[in-house]
N, C-alpha and C positions, 0 to 999 in steps of 0.2 A: 660590777660595769659604773663607771663614774658617768657624770653628765657630760662631760668635756668630751668623753669615749661616743655617747651617743650623740651628740650634735656632730662629732667628726662624721661617723658614721652615716649620719643624715646628709649632709652636704656631700659627701662622695658619691651616695646612692641615692639621691633625691626623686632621680630618673624612675626608679622601680618603688622605693617606699612609699611614693605620694599615691601611684595607683593602688597598689596593696592597701593601703588606709582607706580609700574610698570604697575597694571593694568590700573592708571589713564592715565599713560604717553603713553601706547599702544592705550587706548581709544583717547587719543588727536590726537595721530599720525596718526589713522585711519578716524578720524572727519575731519583731514586738508587734508588729500590725497585724501577724498572723496569730498570737496572743489574745489581742482585742477581738480578731473575729471570731475565736473560741469561746469567749464572754458572751459577744451577741447571739451565737448559737444554742450556747448554754441556755442563758435566759429567753431566749424563743421558745426553747423546751419547757422552761419551768424548772431547770435544774437551778434550782437557788445558791444552794451548795457551792456549786462547780461559777458558776455564771460570775457571783458577785466578787469572791477573791481574786478571779482573772482580770476584771477590770482593772484594779490595783496592782497585780503580780503579773500582769501579761503572759510572756508563756512559761513563768516558772507554775503555774497552774494548769494554763491552754494547753500545752504542750500534753503532759499526761488526760488533759479528757479528750483532747483529739486522739490520739492512740487507745483510749478506752472505748470511745464513741463514735460508732461509723457515719453519724450524721454530718461530722464536722472535718470532713476529708480533705472541703479545701482549705480552711485552717491548718489543717497537718500538713499539708504540701506546702502550704507559705513558711511556716516554720521548719519545717527539715531543708526546704531550700536555701532560707535565711541563715540556717546554722550551717549547712555546707557550705556555702560564699564565707562563711566568719572563718571556719576552719581551713578551708583552703586560702586566704589570704593570711591568717596566723601559721599555717605549716610552710608558704611560699616565703615568709618574711623570716620565717627560723633558720631555713633552707638558704636564704642570700645570705643572712650572720653567719651562718656558721661555714660557710666556703668563703665569704670576704675575709672574715675574721682570719680564718686559719691559713689562708693565702700571704698576707703581709706578716711585717715582723713581730717576734713574741712583744706581749705587752699591752 
């Protein structure tokens, strides 16, 4: 995919691409915030080996912690909802790309 094709796609479908991008960014923010909440829960429970890396890595270490420990239920719901928003936005974008690129002329 060339840069020109991406710009043409955006200009032709910006009425859908912008809302999908906003949904993705909101999902990313919720996902990251859930990782920070997991870090606070871990530090509050004096689980330093989970809490300190979660401060810097956010959901990369926060999600496994929240899945393993029940006291981080709120962090788990935040991260899973954020992940669901991101994946839904990506899936809808890919479907939009697939169906609009397939309907036009080849190339």
